[in-house]
N, C-alpha and C positions, 0 to 999 in steps of 0.2 A: 427531504435532503436540501442542504444549502444550495442556492442558485449557482454560486461560484463552484461548488463541488460538482454540480451537474455539468457546467461548462468545462471543468477540468476532465471529467469523464468522457465527454464528447471529444475533447482535444486529444486525449489518450488514444481513443479508437481511431480518430482521423489520422493521427501521425503513424500508427501501426499500419493502417490501410494504404497510406501514401508511400511510406518508406520501408515497410517490413521491419521496423525497429523504432525505438524511442518511446514505447508505451510506458515502461516502468519509470522512465526518467520524469514523466509527468505524474504518474499515478502515486508514487511514493510521497513526494512533497504535498500533493493534494490530500492524501489520507492523513498526513501528519499535521499540516497547518490549517486545512480547511475543515476537516472532520475530526481533528483532535485525537487521532489514534496514537497510542504509545509507539515509539519508533520501531522496536523489534516486531511488534504485531503488524505495523504498517508495512514493513519489509515483506513479511509472510503474506499479508493480504494483497499487496501489489503483485506478487508472483502469481497468486490465484487468479486475480483479475486478468492479467496478461495471458495466463495459460488458456483461459476460456476464450478470450478475444482472439488470440493468435490461432486457436483451433478453428474458429469460425472463418477467419480470413484465409487460413491455410487451406481449408477444404474448398473454398472458392477458387483459390489458385490451382489446386489439384484438378478441379473440373476443367479448368482452362488449359491444362497441360503444362503448367509453369512450376512444377515441383520435380526436381531430380531425386527420385526415390533412393537411388544407390548412395549418393552423397549425403542425403538427409539421414539415412540409416546409420552410416559410419559416424558422422559428426554428432548425430543425436544420441547414439548409444554411449559414446565416450563423454559427451556433454552431460548426459543424465547422471553418470557416475560422478563426474566432477562437481555438478551442481548439488547433489545430495550431500557430498562430503563438505562442500562449502557452506551449506545450510547448517549442518551439525556444528561446524566451526563457528558459524555466526551466532549460535545460541550462547556461546561462552566468550565471544569477543565484545569488549566494551562498546557501548553504543556510539560514543564519541569517535572511536576508530572507524566504525562502519559508516557513519555519516560523513566523516572526513574523506574516506575512500570514495564514497558515492559522489561527493562534490568533485573530486579529482577526475572521476570517470566522466562526469558531465562536461568538465573543461576539455577532456580529451575528445569527447564526441563533438563538441563545438569546434575544436581545432580541425578535426578531420573534415567537418562539413564546410568550413571556411577555406580549407586548403584547395587551391586550384586543381581541377580534375586533370589527370594525366591521360593523354590520348593513347589509346591502345591500338597497336598495329596488328592486323590479322596474321596469324601464323598458318603454317601448312595444315591442311585438313579442315580449315574453317574455324580453328580454335583460336580464341583471342588470347594473346600473350600480353600480360601486364608485368613488366619488370622481370621477365624470365620465369613466369609462373608455371602453369600446368604443362605447357609445351616443353619447357626446359626440363621438367621432371618426368616426361614421358607420358603424360596424360593420366586420367583416372579410370581407364577402362577396366583395370584389374583391382580387386579388393586388396591385393598384397603389393600394390605398386607404391613407390616412394611418395607419390601424390597423396594416396589414401593415408599413409603413415603421418604425413604432415597435417592432414585434415583431422585425424584422430587426436594428435597432440594439441592442436588448436582447440579442439572440442573440449578436452580436459581443462585447459587453461581458462577458456571463456566460461566453462561450467562452474569452476571454483569461484570465479568473480561473481557470477550470477547468484549463486547460493549465499555468498558472504554479504553482498550489499544489495541484492534484490533487483539487479538490472537484467533484462532479458539478453542483452549482449548483441542484439541485431546489428547495431552500428559497427561492431567488429566482425560479425559473421558475414554480412553481405560482401564487403571488400575481400575478405579472406576467400570466400567461395569463388569470386571472379578471378582472384590471383592464383589460387591453388588448383582449381578444377577447370578453369577456363569457360564456365557456363555463362550465357548471356545475362545481362543485368536483371531483366525482368524475371528470369528463371531463378536467379540468385535471391531476389526478394521473396518469391514464392517459397523457395526451399528454406530460406531463413525463417519464415513464419512457422513452418512445420518443426524446425529445430527449436525455435524459441518456445513453442507450445510444450514440447516434450521436456525441455530443461526446466521450464517454469513449474510444471506439475511436480517434477522431482524436488525442486526447491521448496515448494509449498508443503509437500509431504514431509520433507526434512525438518521443517519448523513445527509441524503439527504435534501437539502434545507438549511442546516446550514453551509456547507462548499462547495467550488467549486470542481467539479469533471472533470478531463480531460478524457473524454470518449475515445479519440483516443489512449492515452497512456495506459489506463486501458484495452481497447479491445485488443491491440497488446500484452500486457503482459499476459493477460488471455489466448490468443490463444497459446502462447509458453508454458504456464504452463499446459494447458490441454494436449498438446503433451507430455510433461514430465511425466504427471501422467500415461499415457499409458506405457511409458518406465518403470516407477517404478513398476506398476502392473505386467508387463511382467517378471521382474527380482526378484519379491518379494520372490519367492521360490527357487531362484537360487544363492543367495548371502547370506553369513553369516550375519545374523541379528545382532549378538553380536558385530562383527567387525564394522559394519555400525553404530550401536548405539554409540559406543565409539568414532568413528571418528566424528560423527555429534555432539556429546556432547561437544567435545573440540572446534569444530567450533563455537558452541553457546557461549562458554565462551569467545572466542576471539571477536566475534561480540558484545556481551553484554558489554564487557569492552570498546570497541571502542565507542559505543553509550554513555556510561557514561561519558567518557572523552571528546567526541566531542560535545554532546548536553545537558548534565546535569550538570557536575561539572564546 
């Protein structure tokens, strides 16, 4: 495998381990431009890579008690349905549209990471309220609560985006979980990994049979990415998250701009 592809695989895993998101945003361009995989196949393969890597990282978070199973179940079930539908839609969507949307998603992710963090004030019962989130909606203790309804709708929306352009959507899931369910950030990251894994499997299955899959390339890239996820998880609490977020955000801007000029414009 190309040395740069190996570095990209490591970076994909490290980013997933650190933030619970961002893996596909590196994996897709790496597969396309470093390993010369055809775009639609690269979208499918990036979903497969992230599915396996997020599963490994998610199981580690589960063992540490950092996965909210109830929220993951609701978001995951609706997200899986949306992702499969998005993948089937992706099979008939022009590549230029998919890559253009992917670049826009990268810009959106960069903007969110560069945006100053809002200070959350503790609400009653120890639940963190961010802009009137879970506390304002009565919490997520009940499967039929307004909070869970919002999580389900968000799951469908992020799922369709995941299937269509090949992003796991973790950068949207993590803040949504904090906002809608009021769970702590570390639990949101762990829960996001479980959701990203489920949605990515659904997206990969949605593309199977419709595009060619290079199993050897995907397997090698996945192995390197899994190794990177362990590194990311190990250093998650040892490195300044704010500094990393800003550096990664500007990296996304550069790569998104490259994709636009190389494959869209």
